[in-house]
N, C-alpha and C positions, 0 to 999 in steps of 0.2 A: 211960117216956116223959118224965117230969118231969126225970129226970137228964140225958137226952139234950138236952132243950131248954135246961137250965141250962148244959150244956157248950157248946152252940152259941152261946148268948148270951155266955158267957165268952170264946170265940174271937173273936166279933164285937167285943167290947169291946177285945180286944187289938189288933185290926186298926185300929180308929178311934182308939186312944189317941194323943195328940199325941206327936211324936218330934222333938226338936230336934237330936239328934246323928246324924251320918251313919252311924255304926256301927249304931245301933239301927234305922235305916231299912233298911240292908242286911240285917240279921237278919230283919226283918219280911218283906222281899221274898222272902227264901229260904224262910221259913216258909209263906208263901202259895203259892209255887211247889211246895213239897213237898206241900201239901194238894191242889193241883190235879192233881198227878201220882200220886195214890193208886192209881188203876187201873193206870197204867203201871208203878208200883212192883211190884205183884203179878205182872204179866206178866214184868217183868224178873227178879224173884227166881226165878220158875218156870223161865224160860229159862236163867238162870245155873246153877240146880241141875241141869238137864238137861245143860248143857255140862260141868259139873264131874264128872258121873257117867259121862261118856263116851258118852252117847246121841247126840251130834252127830257121831260119827265117820262118815266116808264108808263106805258099805257096800263090802265086799270085791268084790262083783260089779258095781260101777258100770261104765257103758259107757265107751268110750274118749273120748267127748265130754266127760265130766265131769272136773274137775280132780283130779289126784292127785300126791302127793309122790313123787319118785324115791328110790331106795334110798340111804340115808345110811350112811357108814362107821361112825357111832356107833350102838349098839344102841338100839332104840325103848324108851321108858319105858312103864310100865304105863298111865299116863294122860297125855294131852297137857296142856300148860300152857294154861289158859284165857286168852282175850284179856283178860277182866276178872274177877279172882278175886272170890268173895263178899266183901262188905264186912267181914264178921266176921274174915276172915283177913288184913286189911290193917292196917298201922300207919302210915297216911299222915300227914304233918305237917299242922298246922292250915292251912286255906285262907286265904291272904292275898292282897290285891290288890297288883299292881305299879302304883305311881303315880309316873310320871316327874316329874310336877309337879302342883300343885293345879289342879283343873278347875272350870269353871263351866258354866252352861247354854250349849250351843253348837248351831248348826244341824247337821242331818245330811243332807248331800247330796253325792253322789260327785263332782259337778262343782264344788262349792264346799266344800272341806274345812274343818273347823273351825279357827278361828284358833289358832295354836300359842301356848303360854305363852312368856314371855321365854326366849330361848335360854340354856342353861346354859354354865358355863365348864368345859371338860374338864380332867381331871388331866394329860392328855398330848395333844399334837397330832402325835405321831410315829406313823406307820403301823407302825413296828417294835414298838410297845408294844401293838398289837392282838393278843391271844392267839388261838391256833388257826388255822383255815384258813377261807377264804371260797370258795364254789363258785358258778360262773356257767354259763350256757348260751346259745348263740346263739339267735336267734329263727328261726322257720320250721321246716320239716320236717328230720329227721335232723340235729339240731344237735350241734356239738362241745360237750363238757362240759369246763370249765377250772377249775383250782384256783389261788387266790392264796395264797401263803405270805407273810403280812405281815412276818415277821421280816427278810426280804431283798427284799421286793417282787417275788419271782419269780412268774411266771405260766406254768403248764404245761398242756398238753392232757391231761386224764385219760382221756377216752373220745371218740374221733373218730366223728362221724356216729352218734350214739346212735339205735338202732332203735326206741326207745320212751321214754316218760317214765321218769326214773331216780329212785332213792332212795339218798341218801348216809347211811352208817352214822354213829352219834353220835360215833365216834372219828375219822371222816374217812378211814378206811383201806379201806373196802369200798364197792362200788357195786352196786346191784341194778337189773336191767332185764329186758325180755322180748324175745326174738326169736321172732316168731310167737306161739305160745301157750306157749312154754317159758321159765320163769323162770331167769335166770342170775345168779350172784353172783361178782364179781371181787374178790379180796382183794389189796391192795397191788400192783396191776398184774400179778398172776399170770394164769394161764390161767382163763378163766371156767368156773365149775362149774354144770352144770344141776341144779336142785333140785326143780322141780315142772313139771308140764304142765297144760294146760287153763286157764291164767291169762289175764286180760285187764287192760290198763292204761287202758282207755277211761274208767272211772269210779273207778279207784283206782290211784294211783301206788304202787309198792312202798314201803311205809312201815315203817321200822325201829322196834322197841320201844326205850325209853330205855336198856335194858341191852345192846342189840345182839344179843340171842339169838333174836329172833323177827322175822318179817316179816308184815305185814298186806297181803294181796294181793286183787285182784279175781278172781272166778271166777264160777261159776253163782250163788253167794252169796258175799259177802265172807268170807274165811277167814284163819286165822292159821297160819303155817308155823313150827314149832319147828326151828331150825337144827341142834340137837344130835341130836334123835331122828328128824328127817325127817317128823314127824307133821303132817298138814295138817288143821286143825279148822275147819269152818265156824262163823261166828258164829251166835248165836241167830236164830230166824226174825224177831224184832222188828226186826232190823237189815237185813232183806232189801232195803228200799228206800233204804238209806243209800248215800252215796258220799263219797269223799275223807276217809276216817277218819284221824284224827291222835291219837296218844297224848299225854297230859300228861306233863311231865317226870318226875313221881313215879310214873307208871304207874297212877294211881288213876282216871283218867277217859279217856273217848274223846269227842272232839268231831268231829262229822260234819255233812254237808249233806244235806238232804232233796231229793226230786225237784223240788220247787218253790222250791229255793234259799233255804230257811230253815236255821237251825243248831240242832242239838240237842247236849246234853251228857249222856252216860251215866256216872253215878258213884253210888257208895253204894247200888246196887240200884235206882236210879230213872233215868228217861229224861225230861229236862226241856228244853222248847223255850226257845231264847234269844229274848227279846222283840224286837219291832220288825222285824228283818230278815226279808224274805220275806212279811210280813203284807200282804195285799191290801186291808185296810181303811185308807182314807186317814186316818181319825181316829187310828189307832194308828201308822201309818207314813206321815206326810204327805209325805215326800220319795221314797217308793217305793224304798227301798233293799233290796238282796238280797245274799246271799253264797252262791255256788255251790261255792266251792273254798277251804276252810280250808287253810292251808299250814304252820302251826306253832302250837303251844300252849305257854303258859308252864308253870312247874313244877307248878301246882295245878289248871289247867283254868279259871282265872278270866279269862284273856285269850287271844285267838286272833288271828292275823294272817290277813287275807283281802284279795283284790282286790275292792273294792266294785263292785256291779253294780246294775241296776235290775230291779224286778219284771217278769216276763215274759221275761227273758233266761234262758239255760240255761248249764250248765257249759261247753258248747262255745264260748260267747261270752266266757268268763272269761279275762283276761290271765294269763300264767304267774306273774308276780311279785305279791306282796301289796303294797298301797299304804295299808293302814289296820290299826289295832289296835282290836278290839272287846271291850268288857266283856261277858262271857257272862252276867252276872247282870242287868244293866240293858239290854243291847242297844245302848248308846251307843258312838259312835266316840270313842276316846280322843285328846285333843289331844297332839301330840308336839312337844317343845321343840327343834326343829331349824329352821334356815333353809332356804328353798327348797321344792321340791316333793318329797314322798316318793315314791320309785320302787321301794322295796323295804323289807320289814320281816320279820324272822325272830327267833323265840325259839330259844335252845338249851335242852337239857333242864334246865339249872340255873336257867332263868328270866332269863338275860341277854338283852337285846333289842338286836339290830343293826339300825340304820336306815340306809338308803341314800337320800340326798337330792341333788337336782340344783338348782343355782342358776347360771344362765347356762351357761358352758362348764365349770364346775367341779362335780365329783361328790364328795361326802364320805361317809365311813363313820363312824357314831357308835355307840359301844357303851355301853349303860346297864346297870348292875348291877340285880339284882332289887329293891333298895330305891330305885332311881331315880337313883343317882349316875352322872353322865357320866364314864366312865372314860377313853375315848379318842375323839377326833374328828380324823380325818385325811383328806387328799385321796386319793382312789382313783386308781390308775395309769390313765393316759389310754387305754391299749390295751383297757381293759374297757368303755369307753363304747359304748353300743348293745347290750350283752348284758343278759340277765335275771339277777337275783339268784336263786340256786337253793337254797343251804343254807349254814348256818354251824355249824361244829363247834369244840369246844375241845380 
């Protein structure tokens, strides 16, 4: 009992110890979060152990209403690839924060975005220097999905009248969507291939893994489809109430929204709530901010793009495009060093951040590297005005 009291007092001393350095404050915040998530950690490790052991496979005799993968041309592996491997099997890089510019104390209100730092000078102002492809979709039902090729400013329709929300693969060559309850994947404009049935896109857009070999889909419970084996594996029961799951770029974390529009990060065997957002206590969330729909995550899970909402709203109220970047450790909205109003923000798997901003009649695309350098800032083609930013791939 004496040893326990001594250990508790030692931990308390660590918590109240003065800290003048930002890095020390971040480490202490994470240590506290890990301590508060002890119970969640045990549940997560148990659930992940069951997942790895294959006990979360769908029973062979499941009814037709339950989701199941369609036969794949590739032989099924002995075990499905888990959505989140046990932490001991991962060699993820050290978690680092993406800091576009120094930040200071800022207000948090979706109607009054934090003041941006001084705008940076880009290395290039030519759209042709923006690598990869940018994807857009029309607003409203059955939207056309379009692709911008910055190299020649060409805009083409990738999928006319999309029947459901779509997911773009990390290499930009494949698109996943649902027709009814059937999941389809179209590769490089080819014939759509049916991969699974019993899926739903209402609370989960088809989401590609960073390697492009798996899809996280909505079903009776969220599930991961292995594209090589055709195995459909439900996530652990602890994730049953989650929605809009997104992988971090290194695959070590899942960021998702809860039913009351808070955010959680599942990584290293623990499930940790992101502070502030969705909290109904005015003392902790004075501006009543919420986030029902994460749209992308940086390479480590430290930052997430979201459309900011107010507590009491639901995912059905969420705009399609993200307009903010949130620090998942502190819950703070990150100031973005661009001029105008942010109308779109997306991370690619490597942690590069694409920001779409509108100032007057001009819309710009700004690409920041993971270390915060402004690589390209260029004017977006006028024909894309009025569309929503959907995806950015390299």
